[in-house]
N, C-alpha and C positions, 0 to 999 in steps of 0.2 A: 341689623334689625334690633329695635329696642322694644322691650316688653313694658308697656305702660298700662296699668290695669285700673278699673274702677274699684271702689271699696265702700263699705258701709261705715262712714265716719262716726266717731263719737264727737259731738260738737255742741256749741252753746245753743240754748233755746233761742228762738228767733228774736225775742225782745231783750236778750241778755248778751248778745254777741260782743257789743262794745265794752261791756263791763268784765266779762269773763276773759276774753282774749287780751293779750298784752304785748307791748313792745318787747322784742327779744333782747333785753339788755345784756351786754357782755359783762365779763368779770370786772372790768374797769368802771362799770356804772352801777355798782351795788348800792350806792347811796340813793340814786334815782329810783332803783328798783324797790328799795325799802320804803321810800316815800309813797310810791304807788300802792305797795302792799298795805301800808298803814292806813291809807285813805280809802282803800277798796277791799272790803271783806270777801268778795267773791272773785278776785283776780286769780287767774291761773298761775301767776307767779308764786302763790302760796304752795303750789304743787311742785314747781320746778326749782324754786329757791327757798326751801324750808329752812336752810341753815341760817338765813338772815334773821330768823326769829330768835336765834341764840347769839346774842351780842358778843362780839369779840372772839367767837369760836371759828376755827378753820372748818371747811366743809368736811363732814364725816358721814358718809352714806349710812353706815351702820346705826348711827345715832339719829340722824336728821331725816332720812327717807321715810321712816314710819310716820312722822308728823305730816309729811307731804302726802303720803298715801291716805291717811285719815281724812285730810282735806279733800282729796280727789273723791273719795267715797261720799263725803258730805255734798259736794257739788252735784253728784249723780242722784243721791237720795232726795235732794231738794228740788230736782228738776232743772237745775241750771245747765247741766250737761245731759244730752239725750243722744242715744244711738240711733242712727238711721235704720229703717227697716230693710233696705235693700241696697246693693252696691250702686254707686253713682260716681260720675265725674263732677268736679266743682269748678265753675268758672269764677275766677277771683280778679277783681279790679281794684287798684289803688289809684287815687288821684292826689298828687302832691304838688300844690301850686298849679301850674299849667301843664304839668307832666302827668300823663296817664300810663299806667302799666297794667296789662291784662294778660292772664295766662290760665292754665288748667292745673287744678290740683288733682293728684292721683297717687297711686303707689307704683314705685319703680322696682326693678328686679335686682336683688343682691348679686345674682349670677352675672347680670350685665355689668355691674360694678367690678366684680372680680375678674371678668373677662375683657375688661377695657372697652366694652360698648358704651360705658359711661366713663368719660375721660376726666382725669384730674390735672390740676396745674400747680397745686401747693402740697408741701409736705404736711403730715400730721404727726402730732406728738403721741407716743404710745400711751402715756399716762392719761391724756385727755380722752382718747378714743375708748380706752378701757373704762373710764369714768362714765361715758355715755352708754356703753354696753351694759354696765351695771345698772344705770338708771332704767334702761328699757327692760332689763330682766326683773328689776324690783317692781316697777309700776305695770309691767306687761303692756306698755304702750309708748308711743313717741308722738308728741304734740307740736314739734317745731319742724316743719317741712324743710327739706333741702331745696335750694333754688337751682334748678337745672335750666340750661339753655340749649337751643337747637337752631338749625337753619330755618329761615322763614318758610312757612308752608301756607299757600293761598287757601286751601280748603279748611285748615284749622282756623286761620284768621277770619274767614267768612262765617264759620259757625259761631265763633266767639262774638263777633259783631252782631250777628242775628239775635243772640240771646240778650246782649246788652240793649239792643234797640226794641226788641219785641216782647220781652218777658219782664215781669216785676221781680226785682231781686229778693232773694231770701233774706239777705242782710243788707242794711243800709244805715251806716253810722259814721260819725266823725270822731276820730280818736283824739286824745289829749294833745297830741303833737300836730293837730290840725290836718291830718291826712284823712281823706274820705275813703271808705271801704264799702265795696259791694260784693255779694256772692250770689251765684245762681246754681241751682242743683240740676244736673243733667242726668235724667233717667230714661228718656225716650230711646227705645231700642236702636232706631236708625242713627241717632246722634252718638250714642255710645259706640256703635259699630264703626262709625266714621272715624271717631277719635282714635280708637284702638288700631284700626287699619292704617291710618295715616302715620302714626308713630312707628308701626311695624315697618313702614317703608323708609324710615330714617335710620341710617346705619350707625350714627354716633350721636350721643348726647354729651353735654359738657357740664361739669359742676361749676356753677358761678359762685355759690356761697353755701357753705355747709360741709366742708371736707371732713371735719371731725365727726359730724353726725352720720355721714355716709360710712366712714370707717368703723364707727361704733356700731352701726346697724349691721355691718358685715361681720363684726366680731360676735355680736349677739346671735346672728343667724348660725354661725359656725358652732356656737355653744349649743343651740337648740337642735341642730342636726346631729350633733354627737349624742345628745340625750334621746333623740328620736331617729334611729338609723333607718327606719322604714318610711321616712318622710316622702311625700309625693312631689313636692315642689309647689303645690298650690296653697300650702299653709301661709298665713300672713307673715310669719317670721322670716319668710324668704323675700320679703319686700320692705321698703321703707317709704315714708310719705314724702312727696315732692310737690313743688310748684314749678311748672314748665312755662317759661316765657322766652320767645324767640330772640335771636341775636339783636335784631334792630330795635327791640323795645326796651333794652336794658340801658342803664346809665353806669359808666365807670368813672370813679373819682380816683385821684392819686392818694397815696399814703406817704405823708411826710415823716421825716426822721427827727428825733430829738435826742441829744446826747448830754449826759451829765458827766463832765470830766474837766473840772476846773484847771487842773494842772496842765493838761494839753492845750486848752484854749488860752490860758494866760502865758504860755511859753512865747517869748518874743519871736520864735521861728515858726509859729503856727501858720501864718498867712504865707510864709515862704514855702512851707510844705505843700499847701494847697496850690500854690502857683507852679509847682513842678508839673502838675497834671492839667490845670485849667487856666484859661484866660480869666482874669479877675477884673470885673467892671464895677466900680463903686456905684451904689444905687440908692443913696440916701439913708433914711432912718426907719423905713418900713420894710417888712419882709417882702421878698420878690415872689411873684406868682409866675413861674415859668410859662411861656407861651409856645415853646417849641421843644421838640425832642432833643436830647443831649444838652439841654440847658437846665441849670439848677440855681436855687437860691441859697445863700448862706446868711444867717442872721445871728449876731452875737454882740453883746456889750453896746446895744443901741445902734449898731452899724449893719448895713445890708449890702450884699454884693451879688451880682449876677455872675455865675460861673458857666463857662463854655469849655467842653472837653477839647484839649489841643489836638490838632490833626494827627500829630505823630503818635499819640496814644490811641486815637480812634482807629488808626491803621492796624493796631495790634489786636483789635477785637475780633474774635473768631467764633462763629456759630450764633445760633438764635439767642441763647441765654445771655451771652456776653454783650450783645447789642441793646439789651433792655436797659432803660434808665435806672431801674432799681439795682441792676447788677453793676452798673458803672459806679453808683454811689457806694455799693458794698465793697468793690475792689479798690477804688481810688481815694475814697474818703474814710470809710469806716475801717477798712483793713489797714491801709497804708499810712493813714494819718493818726487814727485813734487806736490802732492795733486791736480792733474788735474782729476776732476771727470766727466767732459763732454768734450770729445775730439772733438766734433763737433763745440763747441762754444768757448773754451778757447783760448784767443788771444795769449797765450804764445807758443802754439803748432803750428808747420807747418810740411809739408810733402814734400818729394822729391822722385820722382820715380827712381827706380834703373836703368832704361834705360839711365840715364844721366851719370852714372859712379860714382864710389866711391870718386873720387877726388873732385867733386863739393861739397860733404859734408864737406871735410876739408876746402875748400875755404870759405864756408858759416860761419864756426865757426872761422877760423883764421881772417876773415874780421871783426868779431864782430857782424855780423848780428844775430847770435845765440850763446848760451853759451855752448851747448852740442849737439852732434849728436848721435843718436842710430841707428845702422845699423842692418838690418834683413835679414833672408833667405827667398826666395820667398814662398808664399802660392802656393800649388800645385793645378792643375786642379781637382784632385780627392777630395781635401778638399773643393774647391769651389762647386763642384757638391754635395757633401755630405751635406754641409750647406744648399744649395738650396732645396735638396730633403727633408730635415727635417724641411723646412719652418723656418729656423733660419736666423738671420741677423748678418753679420760680423761688427766689428768696422769700422768706416770710413777709407777710403784710405787703404784698406787691399791688394789690387791688382792693378798692372799696367799691363793691358793686351794689347798686340799688335796682329794685326795691328790697327792703328788708321785710320778710314775711312775718306777720304776727304769730306769736306762739299761743296755742290753745284754740285757734280758730277751727282747725280740723285735726283730729287725733286718730292715728292708726292704732286701733285697739286689738291686741292679740288675744283677748279673752275669749 
């Protein structure tokens, strides 16, 4: 049983939602984030990325967070952020091209996370989760919801569709990346009760995106419980903000690998090492987009190859994790050919999400940023679910799951 509760969000004023909320740029997109901050004086990015105002400086919470907190207070004082008067669920829809994603924003229980009623499929880095816990502690809120997924539920789907068809949205805007966003506020008692009861009937939820935010929220909760030994469990620090979208409504893209290791790639025996484990099929001068599982693309020096794992090596694979395409690349290319034994820390290795398109892989190698690109077929939702159900952990950057939820659209305020 999953505890998914309504809450009174701190959120943008109706006419400011598109300006205040922002794309959740990751660390690799700091230049894009800075451009948005420079062009938009009321972007929530000024709150969550204040270090970008200090050119050339590494992120330093002690120095940079006060600047972000000051900006947050300005957004509230100027009426750009407003606290809802009563708890609510929020129906959120994104339309990207012809693909629509719709789900429910709420707060989920840290206890469910700790007790594996909310299942994970990726490892977290202690430094990163502690950084998020410190962010929540300093700002006393979190404005970037974790994306959770769950088995499709007809009653929840029906309610979402009724709001979309019969109610005027609270928010209706198109973001700079040409995604349309709508949000509806759900406060009707019968609708609130239906949502809460339907999620109580679901035994397991799954993290689709936001493992570090979940872990950071759990670390913050542990800190607050230690400070408040008489806590009841109803305090908001026992929860974290989420957006819940069912399995069938998510999109999963692959995560390609890029390696910078000129010595290995220029070695005359490089392809011979690859051929120990894979059938190698020449495929012209453009990167391969694999169309089947256990097929991979290799691109370097203007040459492309389709790789197929040899049957004798496939026969050695044992268990759910070993059969994942990302694990095959880890074992038979990264580890055995490049001697990359820890893909979380090896500086030679980088990742590119498949949502960017295969052409960006070619550009990255042809520019000389990397020496070889390895393209993959997407991990399936069934594989993600199976890994989580078995309490296993995938290699890092195994999936790129969409949609990406805007930051600052709803904020769980612990004040």
